[in-house]
Phi, psi and omega in degrees: 000321182295330177296320178297320178294321178297319178298320176300317178298319179296313179298314179297320178296319178296314178293325177298315178293327182279314187245354183077028181236178177166281187307298186285328187264340181243305190288314180300308178299322180297316180295322180287311188277326184261332187240008174060031172286151168280168186299318179299315180297318181296315180292317179297317179296319179296318178296320180295322181287342179276355181298313174292168182286070184304312186268014187303310182293318178295317179298321179298318179298315178299318180298314181294340178266004177080024184251023180233127173261099186301315182301314178296317180300319179295315180295317178295320178299319177298313177297320179296320179301310180289316180296323177299319178295314180296317178298320179294328175294320184283326189296334179296341181267357184258124177299148186303314181297318178295318179299317179299316180293317178299318179298315179298316178296323177298312179297320179297316179301313180297315180299312180296321180297319181287326183280315188272323184253175181308000000 
């Protein structure tokens, strides 16, 4: 089983390095659909794995190629830090099935927005 989790990590890491995505778009769905996690478990596990510097090497490559705005990244990281805490406070009040559906609609909205609009 741990080999399967490592493969999910490799795929998420590759997509993260290629597209700047991973946790929400690769790992959460994989844990729910392939490993029978509930939505809360998948999201919590994904947040926990991001505590170490997961994207450090990919971010370094982007930085060395001139594709990182450090000032913007710091401000967004501060907001993400605070927003993550607030979201974690709220998620306990959301039933798992509703959370799964909201998550799916969010991904669908983003996908359609990227495909259909600029």
